[in-house]
Backbone and ligand atoms as CSV (ligand in chain L), in Angstrom:
chain,resi,resn,atom,element,x,y,z
A,1,MET,N,N,86.867,104.339,85.261
A,1,MET,CA,C,87.107,103.013,85.950
A,1,MET,C,C,87.294,101.850,84.899
A,2,LEU,N,N,88.044,100.903,85.270
A,2,LEU,CA,C,88.144,99.694,84.435
A,2,LEU,C,C,86.973,98.754,84.831
A,3,GLY,N,N,86.170,98.303,83.931
A,3,GLY,CA,C,85.105,97.439,84.205
A,3,GLY,C,C,85.728,95.900,84.451
A,4,PRO,N,N,84.858,95.152,85.125
A,4,PRO,CA,C,85.337,93.819,85.456
A,4,PRO,C,C,85.737,92.946,84.146
A,5,GLU,N,N,85.084,93.198,83.110
A,5,GLU,CA,C,85.465,92.424,81.895
A,5,GLU,C,C,86.844,92.850,81.366
A,6,THR,N,N,87.098,94.116,81.453
A,6,THR,CA,C,88.471,94.535,81.007
A,6,THR,C,C,89.607,94.039,81.926
A,7,ILE,N,N,89.222,94.157,83.247
A,7,ILE,CA,C,90.258,93.624,84.198
A,7,ILE,C,C,90.483,92.137,83.967
A,8,LYS,N,N,89.443,91.356,83.751
A,8,LYS,CA,C,89.613,89.940,83.479
A,8,LYS,C,C,90.352,89.695,82.207
A,9,ASN,N,N,90.101,90.525,81.195
A,9,ASN,CA,C,90.732,90.369,79.925
A,9,ASN,C,C,92.346,90.676,80.073
A,10,MET,N,N,92.607,91.748,80.828
A,10,MET,CA,C,94.084,92.093,81.091
A,10,MET,C,C,94.693,90.890,81.829
A,11,SER,N,N,94.091,90.371,82.812
A,11,SER,CA,C,94.588,89.286,83.593
A,11,SER,C,C,94.815,88.001,82.650
A,12,ASP,N,N,93.910,87.722,81.842
A,12,ASP,CA,C,93.965,86.546,80.944
A,12,ASP,C,C,95.155,86.762,80.018
A,13,VAL,N,N,95.252,87.890,79.398
A,13,VAL,CA,C,96.291,88.085,78.385
A,13,VAL,C,C,97.658,88.110,79.158
A,14,ALA,N,N,97.691,88.667,80.293
A,14,ALA,CA,C,98.988,88.578,81.137
A,14,ALA,C,C,99.293,87.081,81.412
A,15,ALA,N,N,98.335,86.303,81.760
A,15,ALA,CA,C,98.573,84.945,82.157
A,15,ALA,C,C,99.182,84.205,80.966
A,16,TRP,N,N,98.535,84.446,79.753
A,16,TRP,CA,C,99.011,83.765,78.514
A,16,TRP,C,C,100.480,84.110,78.229
A,17,ARG,N,N,100.822,85.450,78.392
A,17,ARG,CA,C,102.196,85.746,78.132
A,17,ARG,C,C,103.216,85.144,79.175
A,18,ALA,N,N,102.646,85.218,80.447
A,18,ALA,CA,C,103.484,84.764,81.494
A,18,ALA,C,C,103.808,83.285,81.214
A,19,ALA,N,N,102.890,82.535,80.692
A,19,ALA,CA,C,103.048,81.099,80.554
A,19,ALA,C,C,104.021,80.868,79.372
A,20,GLU,N,N,103.907,81.698,78.297
A,20,GLU,CA,C,104.797,81.551,77.119
A,20,GLU,C,C,106.191,81.908,77.544
A,21,GLU,N,N,106.359,82.781,78.449
A,21,GLU,CA,C,107.666,83.261,78.823
A,21,GLU,C,C,108.247,82.499,80.056
A,22,GLY,N,N,107.535,81.500,80.526
A,22,GLY,CA,C,108.055,80.571,81.561
A,22,GLY,C,C,108.074,81.337,82.988
A,23,GLU,N,N,107.231,82.353,83.119
A,23,GLU,CA,C,107.299,83.131,84.342
A,23,GLU,C,C,106.847,82.221,85.539
A,24,GLU,N,N,107.367,82.489,86.688
A,24,GLU,CA,C,106.997,81.843,87.919
A,24,GLU,C,C,106.797,82.860,89.010
A,25,PRO,N,N,106.077,82.466,90.043
A,25,PRO,CA,C,105.984,83.375,91.155
A,25,PRO,C,C,107.475,83.707,91.710
A,26,LEU,N,N,107.484,84.939,92.154
A,26,LEU,CA,C,108.815,85.516,92.622
A,26,LEU,C,C,109.013,85.170,94.040
A,27,ILE,N,N,110.185,84.764,94.379
A,27,ILE,CA,C,110.640,84.651,95.744
A,27,ILE,C,C,111.175,85.908,96.236
A,28,VAL,N,N,110.622,86.449,97.424
A,28,VAL,CA,C,110.992,87.710,97.806
A,28,VAL,C,C,111.703,87.698,99.181
A,29,TRP,N,N,113.051,88.029,99.075
A,29,TRP,CA,C,113.822,88.117,100.400
A,29,TRP,C,C,114.020,89.615,100.688
A,30,HIS,N,N,113.872,90.448,99.742
A,30,HIS,CA,C,114.097,91.898,99.997
A,30,HIS,C,C,113.073,92.610,99.264
A,31,GLU,N,N,112.680,93.836,99.825
A,31,GLU,CA,C,111.609,94.648,99.270
A,31,GLU,C,C,111.858,95.028,97.751
A,32,ARG,N,N,113.054,95.123,97.356
A,32,ARG,CA,C,113.407,95.483,96.020
A,32,ARG,C,C,112.951,94.441,94.976
A,33,ASP,N,N,112.941,93.164,95.464
A,33,ASP,CA,C,112.527,92.030,94.624
A,33,ASP,C,C,111.068,92.210,94.146
A,34,LEU,N,N,110.234,92.895,94.947
A,34,LEU,CA,C,108.813,92.951,94.578
A,34,LEU,C,C,108.534,93.612,93.259
A,35,HIS,N,N,109.448,94.621,92.896
A,35,HIS,CA,C,109.215,95.297,91.631
A,35,HIS,C,C,109.172,94.282,90.433
A,36,HIS,N,N,109.736,93.116,90.637
A,36,HIS,CA,C,109.714,92.152,89.475
A,36,HIS,C,C,108.677,90.967,89.638
A,37,ALA,N,N,107.752,91.251,90.557
A,37,ALA,CA,C,106.692,90.189,90.555
A,37,ALA,C,C,105.994,90.071,89.244
A,38,PRO,N,N,105.835,88.860,88.677
A,38,PRO,CA,C,105.255,88.656,87.392
A,38,PRO,C,C,103.657,88.761,87.567
A,39,PHE,N,N,103.082,89.090,86.392
A,39,PHE,CA,C,101.561,89.242,86.391
A,39,PHE,C,C,101.140,87.818,85.786
A,40,LEU,N,N,100.686,87.005,86.728
A,40,LEU,CA,C,100.288,85.602,86.199
A,40,LEU,C,C,98.776,85.456,86.099
A,41,GLY,N,N,98.015,86.409,86.505
A,41,GLY,CA,C,96.535,86.194,86.349
A,41,GLY,C,C,96.120,84.945,87.129
A,42,ASP,N,N,95.347,84.149,86.592
A,42,ASP,CA,C,94.834,82.940,87.271
A,42,ASP,C,C,95.818,81.746,86.898
A,43,TYR,N,N,96.819,81.988,86.071
A,43,TYR,CA,C,97.753,80.894,85.733
A,43,TYR,C,C,98.700,80.613,86.825
A,44,ILE,N,N,98.858,79.255,87.090
A,44,ILE,CA,C,99.839,78.784,88.102
A,44,ILE,C,C,100.707,77.836,87.386
A,45,PRO,N,N,102.063,78.163,87.349
A,45,PRO,CA,C,102.949,77.199,86.606
A,45,PRO,C,C,103.089,75.968,87.357
A,46,ALA,N,N,103.568,74.881,86.671
A,46,ALA,CA,C,103.927,73.611,87.362
A,46,ALA,C,C,104.955,73.858,88.368
A,47,GLY,N,N,104.822,73.112,89.470
A,47,GLY,CA,C,105.834,73.292,90.580
A,47,GLY,C,C,105.516,74.299,91.529
A,48,TRP,N,N,104.267,74.900,91.406
A,48,TRP,CA,C,103.785,75.832,92.334
A,48,TRP,C,C,102.277,75.617,92.638
A,49,ARG,N,N,101.840,76.053,93.797
A,49,ARG,CA,C,100.441,76.158,94.065
A,49,ARG,C,C,100.149,77.386,94.920
A,50,ARG,N,N,98.882,77.755,95.018
A,50,ARG,CA,C,98.586,78.841,95.918
A,50,ARG,C,C,98.658,78.440,97.431
A,51,ALA,N,N,99.325,79.309,98.182
A,51,ALA,CA,C,99.417,79.012,99.608
A,51,ALA,C,C,98.071,79.298,100.300
A,52,ARG,N,N,97.787,78.596,101.474
A,52,ARG,CA,C,96.734,78.898,102.327
A,52,ARG,C,C,97.222,79.566,103.569
A,53,TRP,N,N,96.467,80.451,104.169
A,53,TRP,CA,C,96.831,81.123,105.298
A,53,TRP,C,C,97.260,80.200,106.500
A,54,ASP,N,N,96.423,79.044,106.497
A,54,ASP,CA,C,96.733,78.186,107.652
A,54,ASP,C,C,97.906,77.255,107.505
A,55,GLU,N,N,98.722,77.539,106.568
A,55,GLU,CA,C,99.967,76.597,106.472
A,55,GLU,C,C,101.239,77.467,106.810
A,56,GLY,N,N,101.080,78.317,107.754
A,56,GLY,CA,C,102.251,79.032,108.241
A,56,GLY,C,C,102.490,80.361,107.573
A,57,ILE,N,N,101.550,80.843,106.821
A,57,ILE,CA,C,101.787,82.237,106.215
A,57,ILE,C,C,101.272,83.256,107.237
A,58,PRO,N,N,102.131,84.059,107.760
A,58,PRO,CA,C,101.687,85.108,108.674
A,58,PRO,C,C,100.680,85.990,108.023
A,59,LYS,N,N,99.696,86.455,108.719
A,59,LYS,CA,C,98.740,87.489,108.169
A,59,LYS,C,C,99.208,88.762,108.378
A,60,PRO,N,N,98.828,89.745,107.429
A,60,PRO,CA,C,99.242,91.112,107.707
A,60,PRO,C,C,98.512,91.643,108.964
A,61,SER,N,N,99.134,92.584,109.568
A,61,SER,CA,C,98.558,92.963,110.990
A,61,SER,C,C,97.190,93.491,110.875
A,62,ARG,N,N,96.798,94.247,109.905
A,62,ARG,CA,C,95.455,94.793,109.894
A,62,ARG,C,C,94.605,94.234,108.889
A,63,TRP,N,N,94.746,92.992,108.533
A,63,TRP,CA,C,94.108,92.327,107.427
A,63,TRP,C,C,92.883,91.577,108.001
A,64,VAL,N,N,91.717,91.965,107.598
A,64,VAL,CA,C,90.514,91.359,108.225
A,64,VAL,C,C,89.927,90.262,107.349
A,65,TYR,N,N,90.428,90.101,106.118
A,65,TYR,CA,C,89.814,89.221,105.206
A,65,TYR,C,C,90.475,87.907,105.213
A,66,ALA,N,N,91.595,87.685,105.920
A,66,ALA,CA,C,92.355,86.473,105.901
A,66,ALA,C,C,91.725,85.369,106.616
A,67,ILE,N,N,91.098,84.378,105.828
A,67,ILE,CA,C,90.400,83.329,106.500
A,67,ILE,C,C,91.308,82.084,106.396
A,68,ASP,N,N,91.528,81.448,107.449
A,68,ASP,CA,C,92.558,80.395,107.633
A,68,ASP,C,C,92.714,79.495,106.499
A,69,HIS,N,N,91.632,78.798,106.034
A,69,HIS,CA,C,91.664,77.789,105.001
A,69,HIS,C,C,91.630,78.263,103.648
A,70,GLU,N,N,91.576,79.620,103.388
A,70,GLU,CA,C,91.544,80.152,102.113
A,70,GLU,C,C,92.920,80.506,101.465
A,71,GLU,N,N,92.909,80.542,100.243
A,71,GLU,CA,C,94.177,80.899,99.500
A,71,GLU,C,C,94.652,82.260,99.854
A,72,ALA,N,N,95.931,82.475,100.200
A,72,ALA,CA,C,96.444,83.642,100.632
A,72,ALA,C,C,96.689,84.670,99.538
A,73,CYS,N,N,96.163,85.878,99.687
A,73,CYS,CA,C,96.405,86.946,98.729
A,73,CYS,C,C,96.281,88.264,99.452
A,74,VAL,N,N,96.882,89.326,99.032
A,74,VAL,CA,C,96.730,90.633,99.626
A,74,VAL,C,C,96.387,91.677,98.502
A,75,GLU,N,N,95.714,92.609,98.810
A,75,GLU,CA,C,95.279,93.679,97.887
A,75,GLU,C,C,96.312,94.920,98.351
A,76,VAL,N,N,96.927,95.342,97.267
A,76,VAL,CA,C,97.838,96.418,97.473
A,76,VAL,C,C,97.555,97.609,96.633
A,77,ASP,N,N,97.768,98.761,97.296
A,77,ASP,CA,C,97.514,100.031,96.543
A,77,ASP,C,C,98.660,100.231,95.452
A,78,SER,N,N,98.254,100.505,94.255
A,78,SER,CA,C,99.272,100.680,93.280
A,78,SER,C,C,99.321,102.115,92.688
A,79,SER,N,N,98.487,102.930,93.318
A,79,SER,CA,C,98.474,104.340,92.807
A,79,SER,C,C,99.482,105.263,93.423
A,80,GLY,N,N,99.985,104.737,94.613
A,80,GLY,CA,C,100.937,105.591,95.372
A,80,GLY,C,C,100.336,106.578,96.256
A,81,PHE,N,N,98.933,106.562,96.270
A,81,PHE,CA,C,98.151,107.624,96.947
A,81,PHE,C,C,97.387,106.935,98.121
A,82,GLY,N,N,97.466,105.577,98.253
A,82,GLY,CA,C,96.749,104.901,99.385
A,82,GLY,C,C,97.318,105.272,100.695
A,83,ASP,N,N,96.694,105.087,101.721
A,83,ASP,CA,C,97.131,105.221,103.074
A,83,ASP,C,C,96.790,104.182,104.051
A,84,ASP,N,N,97.305,104.179,105.213
A,84,ASP,CA,C,97.072,102.895,106.109
A,84,ASP,C,C,95.730,102.880,106.698
A,85,ARG,N,N,94.863,103.819,106.342
A,85,ARG,CA,C,93.428,103.739,106.870
A,85,ARG,C,C,92.561,102.933,105.867
A,86,GLU,N,N,93.034,102.707,104.714
A,86,GLU,CA,C,92.302,102.095,103.623
A,86,GLU,C,C,92.541,100.547,103.742
A,87,PRO,N,N,91.498,99.747,103.189
A,87,PRO,CA,C,91.723,98.417,103.354
A,87,PRO,C,C,92.841,97.755,102.603
A,88,ALA,N,N,93.178,98.400,101.360
A,88,ALA,CA,C,94.414,97.800,100.689
A,88,ALA,C,C,95.643,98.254,101.464
A,89,MET,N,N,96.656,97.276,101.354
A,89,MET,CA,C,98.002,97.616,101.921
A,89,MET,C,C,98.606,98.696,101.067
A,90,THR,N,N,99.455,99.560,101.781
A,90,THR,CA,C,100.194,100.445,101.056
A,90,THR,C,C,101.408,99.762,100.580
A,91,TYR,N,N,102.157,100.346,99.576
A,91,TYR,CA,C,103.366,99.673,99.097
A,91,TYR,C,C,104.375,99.529,100.235
A,92,THR,N,N,104.419,100.525,101.077
A,92,THR,CA,C,105.390,100.587,102.222
A,92,THR,C,C,105.051,99.371,103.181
A,93,GLU,N,N,103.733,99.173,103.360
A,93,GLU,CA,C,103.391,98.004,104.239
A,93,GLU,C,C,103.766,96.716,103.672
A,94,LEU,N,N,103.604,96.620,102.304
A,94,LEU,CA,C,103.914,95.276,101.536
A,94,LEU,C,C,105.363,95.087,101.683
A,95,ALA,N,N,106.135,96.169,101.503
A,95,ALA,CA,C,107.666,96.092,101.472
A,95,ALA,C,C,108.235,95.439,102.719
A,96,ALA,N,N,107.591,95.777,103.913
A,96,ALA,CA,C,107.879,95.086,105.068
A,96,ALA,C,C,107.331,93.792,105.295
A,97,TYR,N,N,106.184,93.555,104.763
A,97,TYR,CA,C,105.396,92.297,105.024
A,97,TYR,C,C,106.028,91.119,104.256
A,98,ALA,N,N,106.210,91.352,102.858
A,98,ALA,CA,C,106.562,90.220,102.039
A,98,ALA,C,C,107.840,89.458,102.534
A,99,PRO,N,N,108.970,90.302,102.683
A,99,PRO,CA,C,110.134,89.590,103.211
A,99,PRO,C,C,109.886,88.902,104.616
A,100,ALA,N,N,109.061,89.472,105.437
A,100,ALA,CA,C,108.779,88.850,106.699
A,100,ALA,C,C,108.017,87.537,106.526
A,101,VAL,N,N,107.196,87.404,105.540
A,101,VAL,CA,C,106.563,86.156,105.305
A,101,VAL,C,C,107.537,84.980,104.975
A,102,GLN,N,N,108.523,85.363,104.117
A,102,GLN,CA,C,109.513,84.380,103.760
A,102,GLN,C,C,110.372,84.041,104.917
A,103,GLU,N,N,110.745,85.050,105.910
A,103,GLU,CA,C,111.523,84.710,106.997
A,103,GLU,C,C,110.843,83.799,107.981
A,104,ALA,N,N,109.496,83.860,107.933
A,104,ALA,CA,C,108.627,83.194,108.964
A,104,ALA,C,C,108.382,81.758,108.661
A,105,THR,N,N,108.719,81.305,107.486
A,105,THR,CA,C,108.371,79.930,107.097
A,105,THR,C,C,109.565,79.275,106.423
A,106,ASP,N,N,109.603,77.896,106.478
A,106,ASP,CA,C,110.652,77.205,105.685
A,106,ASP,C,C,110.106,76.878,104.331
A,107,LEU,N,N,108.888,77.150,103.938
A,107,LEU,CA,C,108.402,76.903,102.614
A,107,LEU,C,C,109.036,78.021,101.713
A,108,ASP,N,N,109.187,77.647,100.454
A,108,ASP,CA,C,109.576,78.573,99.354
A,108,ASP,C,C,108.348,79.450,98.981
A,109,VAL,N,N,108.324,80.628,99.374
A,109,VAL,CA,C,107.077,81.374,99.172
A,109,VAL,C,C,107.286,82.262,97.921
A,110,GLY,N,N,106.304,82.326,96.988
A,110,GLY,CA,C,106.442,83.055,95.835
A,110,GLY,C,C,105.280,84.109,95.739
A,111,TRP,N,N,105.494,85.178,94.973
A,111,TRP,CA,C,104.554,86.271,94.876
A,111,TRP,C,C,104.223,86.500,93.405
A,112,ALA,N,N,103.003,86.802,93.041
A,112,ALA,CA,C,102.712,87.157,91.670
A,112,ALA,C,C,101.384,88.037,91.673
A,113,ILE,N,N,101.264,88.806,90.683
A,113,ILE,CA,C,100.017,89.576,90.457
A,113,ILE,C,C,98.925,88.768,89.923
A,114,ILE,N,N,97.783,88.645,90.617
A,114,ILE,CA,C,96.641,87.921,90.112
A,114,ILE,C,C,95.693,88.826,89.281
A,115,GLU,N,N,95.583,90.018,89.775
A,115,GLU,CA,C,94.653,90.974,89.114
A,115,GLU,C,C,95.148,92.356,89.277
A,116,ALA,N,N,95.034,93.133,88.197
A,116,ALA,CA,C,95.502,94.526,88.312
A,116,ALA,C,C,94.326,95.492,87.959
A,117,GLY,N,N,93.908,96.320,88.869
A,117,GLY,CA,C,92.923,97.285,88.615
A,117,GLY,C,C,93.635,98.576,88.425
A,118,GLN,N,N,92.811,99.747,88.354
A,118,GLN,CA,C,93.477,100.960,88.103
A,118,GLN,C,C,94.223,101.385,89.227
A,119,PHE,N,N,93.889,101.141,90.457
A,119,PHE,CA,C,94.484,101.691,91.648
A,119,PHE,C,C,95.045,100.650,92.586
A,120,GLN,N,N,94.611,99.375,92.378
A,120,GLN,CA,C,95.019,98.327,93.264
A,120,GLN,C,C,95.476,97.120,92.471
A,121,VAL,N,N,96.290,96.358,93.036
A,121,VAL,CA,C,96.524,94.996,92.457
A,121,VAL,C,C,96.387,94.008,93.535
A,122,VAL,N,N,95.908,92.795,93.127
A,122,VAL,CA,C,95.840,91.608,93.991
A,122,VAL,C,C,97.124,90.803,93.797
A,123,LEU,N,N,97.786,90.651,94.948
A,123,LEU,CA,C,99.006,89.758,94.906
A,123,LEU,C,C,98.745,88.462,95.414
A,124,GLY,N,N,98.942,87.424,94.676
A,124,GLY,CA,C,98.739,86.087,95.262
A,124,GLY,C,C,100.012,85.512,95.930
A,125,ILE,N,N,99.843,84.724,97.004
A,125,ILE,CA,C,100.983,84.110,97.686
A,125,ILE,C,C,100.961,82.613,97.261
A,126,TYR,N,N,102.105,82.080,96.882
A,126,TYR,CA,C,102.176,80.730,96.353
A,126,TYR,C,C,103.305,80.045,97.150
A,127,VAL,N,N,103.268,78.712,97.176
A,127,VAL,CA,C,104.353,77.914,97.653
A,127,VAL,C,C,104.818,76.957,96.663
A,128,ARG,N,N,106.149,76.642,96.594
A,128,ARG,CA,C,106.720,75.731,95.716
A,128,ARG,C,C,106.225,74.361,96.100
A,129,ASP,N,N,105.807,73.494,95.158
A,129,ASP,CA,C,105.354,72.243,95.370
A,129,ASP,C,C,105.604,71.298,94.134
A,130,GLU,N,N,106.660,70.561,94.301
A,130,GLU,CA,C,107.192,69.918,93.148
A,130,GLU,C,C,106.105,68.996,92.374
A,131,ALA,N,N,105.120,68.562,93.183
A,131,ALA,CA,C,104.063,67.639,92.603
A,131,ALA,C,C,102.982,68.409,91.825
A,132,ALA,N,N,103.018,69.696,92.010
A,132,ALA,CA,C,101.873,70.541,91.509
A,132,ALA,C,C,101.858,70.670,89.975
A,133,GLN,N,N,100.805,70.434,89.263
A,133,GLN,CA,C,100.613,70.639,87.808
A,133,GLN,C,C,100.289,72.011,87.568
A,134,ALA,N,N,100.603,72.483,86.376
A,134,ALA,CA,C,100.235,73.847,85.868
A,134,ALA,C,C,98.675,73.949,85.856
A,135,LYS,N,N,98.275,75.029,86.131
A,135,LYS,CA,C,96.703,75.217,85.950
A,135,LYS,C,C,96.385,76.649,85.700
A,136,GLY,N,N,95.142,76.821,85.257
A,136,GLY,CA,C,94.626,78.248,85.137
A,136,GLY,C,C,94.985,79.029,83.845
A,137,LEU,N,N,95.557,78.247,82.874
A,137,LEU,CA,C,95.940,78.961,81.650
A,137,LEU,C,C,94.618,79.279,80.828
A,138,PRO,N,N,94.378,80.477,80.487
A,138,PRO,CA,C,93.166,80.810,79.708
A,138,PRO,C,C,93.253,80.094,78.282
A,139,SER,N,N,92.165,79.894,77.591
A,139,SER,CA,C,92.244,79.361,76.238
A,139,SER,C,C,92.723,80.431,75.268
A,140,GLU,N,N,93.484,79.915,74.174
A,140,GLU,CA,C,93.934,80.957,73.120
A,140,GLU,C,C,92.804,81.792,72.635
A,141,ALA,N,N,91.623,81.131,72.564
A,141,ALA,CA,C,90.434,81.923,71.884
A,141,ALA,C,C,90.081,83.106,72.936
A,142,ASP,N,N,90.257,82.929,74.221
A,142,ASP,CA,C,89.962,83.968,75.186
A,142,ASP,C,C,90.790,85.107,75.102
A,143,VAL,N,N,92.019,84.942,74.639
A,143,VAL,CA,C,92.945,86.104,74.661
A,143,VAL,C,C,93.330,86.594,73.233
A,144,THR,N,N,92.664,85.995,72.223
A,144,THR,CA,C,92.970,86.434,70.781
A,144,THR,C,C,91.925,87.563,70.460
A,145,CYS,N,N,92.431,88.628,70.013
A,145,CYS,CA,C,91.522,89.756,69.626
A,145,CYS,C,C,90.720,89.372,68.425
A,146,GLY,N,N,89.403,89.588,68.504
A,146,GLY,CA,C,88.559,89.196,67.441
A,146,GLY,C,C,88.722,90.003,66.146
A,147,GLU,N,N,89.376,91.229,66.273
A,147,GLU,CA,C,89.516,92.043,65.216
A,147,GLU,C,C,90.827,91.907,64.439
A,148,CYS,N,N,91.847,91.717,65.140
A,148,CYS,CA,C,93.089,91.629,64.302
A,148,CYS,C,C,93.745,90.181,64.427
A,149,GLY,N,N,93.096,89.408,65.223
A,149,GLY,CA,C,93.635,87.964,65.228
A,149,GLY,C,C,94.918,87.786,66.066
A,150,THR,N,N,95.386,88.845,66.617
A,150,THR,CA,C,96.616,88.670,67.437
A,150,THR,C,C,96.243,88.721,68.917
A,151,ILE,N,N,97.206,88.302,69.805
A,151,ILE,CA,C,96.948,88.389,71.285
A,151,ILE,C,C,97.366,89.659,71.890
A,152,HIS,N,N,96.389,90.393,72.288
A,152,HIS,CA,C,96.626,91.695,73.008
A,152,HIS,C,C,95.388,91.962,73.896
A,153,SER,N,N,95.606,92.799,74.886
A,153,SER,CA,C,94.514,93.158,75.834
A,153,SER,C,C,93.686,94.216,75.262
A,154,ASP,N,N,92.447,94.334,75.824
A,154,ASP,CA,C,91.546,95.373,75.428
A,154,ASP,C,C,92.096,96.787,75.503
A,155,LEU,N,N,93.107,96.963,76.464
A,155,LEU,CA,C,93.678,98.253,76.608
A,155,LEU,C,C,94.832,98.557,75.683
A,156,GLU,N,N,95.281,97.576,74.916
A,156,GLU,CA,C,96.414,97.693,74.039
A,156,GLU,C,C,95.890,98.107,72.590
A,157,GLU,N,N,96.586,98.848,71.939
A,157,GLU,CA,C,96.180,99.279,70.487
A,157,GLU,C,C,96.126,98.029,69.599
A,158,CYS,N,N,94.991,98.004,68.937
A,158,CYS,CA,C,94.823,96.949,67.933
A,158,CYS,C,C,95.759,97.220,66.830
A,159,ASP,N,N,96.374,96.241,66.128
A,159,ASP,CA,C,97.278,96.376,65.102
A,159,ASP,C,C,96.498,96.813,63.834
A,160,GLU,N,N,96.439,98.145,63.485
A,160,GLU,CA,C,95.550,98.542,62.319
A,160,GLU,C,C,96.021,97.942,61.094
A,161,ASP,N,N,97.393,97.814,60.850
A,161,ASP,CA,C,97.881,97.266,59.578
A,161,ASP,C,C,97.419,95.849,59.469
A,162,GLY,N,N,97.471,95.116,60.649
A,162,GLY,CA,C,97.115,93.743,60.619
A,162,GLY,C,C,95.661,93.606,60.373
A,163,TYR,N,N,94.831,94.510,60.898
A,163,TYR,CA,C,93.425,94.555,60.641
A,163,TYR,C,C,93.124,94.741,59.169
A,164,ASP,N,N,93.752,95.748,58.607
A,164,ASP,CA,C,93.493,96.028,57.141
A,164,ASP,C,C,93.933,94.870,56.309
A,165,ALA,N,N,95.052,94.290,56.642
A,165,ALA,CA,C,95.538,93.189,55.846
A,165,ALA,C,C,94.567,91.976,55.940
A,166,LEU,N,N,94.049,91.726,57.053
A,166,LEU,CA,C,93.204,90.577,57.296
A,166,LEU,C,C,91.913,90.827,56.674
A,167,HIS,N,N,91.381,92.062,56.657
A,167,HIS,CA,C,90.000,92.276,56.296
A,167,HIS,C,C,89.866,93.021,54.913
A,168,GLU,N,N,90.979,93.117,54.154
A,168,GLU,CA,C,90.821,93.856,52.858
A,168,GLU,C,C,89.806,93.174,51.892
A,169,ASP,N,N,89.598,91.817,52.086
A,169,ASP,CA,C,88.707,91.069,51.161
A,169,ASP,C,C,87.328,91.043,51.697
A,170,ASP,N,N,87.008,91.609,52.797
A,170,ASP,CA,C,85.603,91.460,53.285
A,170,ASP,C,C,85.043,92.858,53.794
A,171,GLU,N,N,85.269,93.797,52.890
A,171,GLU,CA,C,84.795,95.125,53.227
A,171,GLU,C,C,83.283,95.174,53.656
A,172,ASP,N,N,82.516,94.237,53.015
A,172,ASP,CA,C,81.142,94.205,53.302
A,172,ASP,C,C,80.812,93.898,54.772
A,173,ASP,N,N,81.675,93.275,55.457
A,173,ASP,CA,C,81.402,92.871,56.807
A,173,ASP,C,C,81.684,94.119,57.767
A,174,GLU,N,N,82.083,95.239,57.217
A,174,GLU,CA,C,82.457,96.397,57.979
A,174,GLU,C,C,81.463,96.793,59.157
A,175,ASP,N,N,80.170,96.518,58.763
A,175,ASP,CA,C,79.187,97.060,59.787
A,175,ASP,C,C,78.639,96.016,60.725
A,176,GLU,N,N,79.329,94.922,60.773
A,176,GLU,CA,C,78.789,93.822,61.591
A,176,GLU,C,C,78.797,94.284,63.023
A,177,GLU,N,N,78.246,93.566,63.845
A,177,GLU,CA,C,78.022,93.868,65.267
A,177,GLU,C,C,79.297,94.576,65.882
A,178,ASP,N,N,79.113,95.625,66.584
A,178,ASP,CA,C,80.260,96.225,67.316
A,178,ASP,C,C,79.926,96.378,68.668
A,179,ASP,N,N,80.081,95.296,69.425
A,179,ASP,CA,C,79.761,95.401,70.815
A,179,ASP,C,C,80.986,95.367,71.739
A,180,GLN,N,N,82.096,95.677,71.127
A,180,GLN,CA,C,83.350,95.697,71.874
A,180,GLN,C,C,83.247,96.999,72.634
A,181,PRO,N,N,83.732,96.880,73.992
A,181,PRO,CA,C,83.737,98.139,74.786
A,181,PRO,C,C,84.761,99.131,74.259
A,182,GLU,N,N,84.465,100.424,74.278
A,182,GLU,CA,C,85.300,101.358,73.742
A,182,GLU,C,C,86.464,101.530,74.814
A,183,THR,N,N,87.685,101.099,74.627
A,183,THR,CA,C,88.636,101.295,75.619
A,183,THR,C,C,89.800,102.181,75.246
A,184,ARG,N,N,89.914,102.487,73.979
A,184,ARG,CA,C,90.848,103.418,73.554
A,184,ARG,C,C,90.902,104.632,74.256
A,185,GLY,N,N,92.098,105.138,74.632
A,185,GLY,CA,C,92.094,106.461,75.285
A,185,GLY,C,C,92.011,106.359,76.773
A,186,LEU,N,N,91.871,105.159,77.302
A,186,LEU,CA,C,91.857,105.100,78.780
A,186,LEU,C,C,93.302,105.388,79.287
A,187,PRO,N,N,93.469,106.070,80.394
A,187,PRO,CA,C,94.795,106.558,80.825
A,187,PRO,C,C,95.528,105.470,81.515
A,188,VAL,N,N,95.361,104.278,81.206
A,188,VAL,CA,C,96.116,103.139,81.925
A,188,VAL,C,C,96.987,102.516,80.905
A,189,ALA,N,N,98.258,102.559,81.142
A,189,ALA,CA,C,99.244,101.837,80.259
A,189,ALA,C,C,99.683,100.534,80.957
A,190,VAL,N,N,100.145,99.551,80.313
A,190,VAL,CA,C,100.493,98.314,80.865
A,190,VAL,C,C,101.622,98.539,81.860
A,191,GLY,N,N,102.406,99.503,81.669
A,191,GLY,CA,C,103.524,99.741,82.634
A,191,GLY,C,C,103.107,100.053,83.978
A,192,GLN,N,N,101.845,100.471,84.138
A,192,GLN,CA,C,101.377,100.867,85.441
A,192,GLN,C,C,101.013,99.727,86.219
A,193,MET,N,N,100.947,98.575,85.646
A,193,MET,CA,C,100.618,97.369,86.398
A,193,MET,C,C,101.660,96.973,87.286
A,194,THR,N,N,102.946,97.286,86.926
A,194,THR,CA,C,103.966,96.996,87.881
A,194,THR,C,C,103.821,97.996,89.019
A,195,MET,N,N,104.248,97.660,90.210
A,195,MET,CA,C,104.003,98.542,91.315
A,195,MET,C,C,105.178,99.531,91.415
A,196,GLU,N,N,104.865,100.773,91.540
A,196,GLU,CA,C,105.825,101.807,91.785
A,196,GLU,C,C,106.084,101.886,93.355
A,197,ASP,N,N,107.304,102.133,93.731
A,197,ASP,CA,C,107.563,102.343,95.110
A,197,ASP,C,C,106.978,103.629,95.491
A,198,ALA,N,N,106.106,103.545,96.452
A,198,ALA,CA,C,105.265,104.759,96.816
A,198,ALA,C,C,106.052,105.598,97.956
A,199,SER,N,N,107.064,105.120,98.432
A,199,SER,CA,C,107.752,105.848,99.424
A,199,SER,C,C,108.625,106.987,98.845
L,1,ZN,ZN,ZN,93.381,93.538,67.904
């Protein structure tokens, strides 16, 4: 399982990259659009804000956690093995739901991944708001690897050459505290964060 710290780290690194690349929540008119939903983490670009359920966002039919005044998001199975008895939506349910949300409102509704776990992703629902400022960008320090000095997530391979080059002059520090979680070898690749069509 991915621990909460790793999941947060993956989300922050994704947020940083999304901001650098100018990613924005994706407007979904058709199921196929969902495959391109960006991973924004907690980052919200300027011109967008999180939608609340009570501003005309229809709730999923069997969604028990949708509280009117709260920010709208849905939990979706990303393993392909979920079924409709589980709390997370299946991809098939999402594929029907997301375009229906856009059809139901005059707002420009956007979708993005807030958090990606091993088997589920949390998809945030956003609305376009010209007055909204960007927010939620993690600090550079939070996303910079303490070992190689570049920006990558705990699940991505550290750049060994970069590490050697950076540290060749301080071999003595080799045994300093090593409280980094051992994440190498986990069977989760970044590519799995994008949702595969489960149908
Ligand atoms: Zn590194």
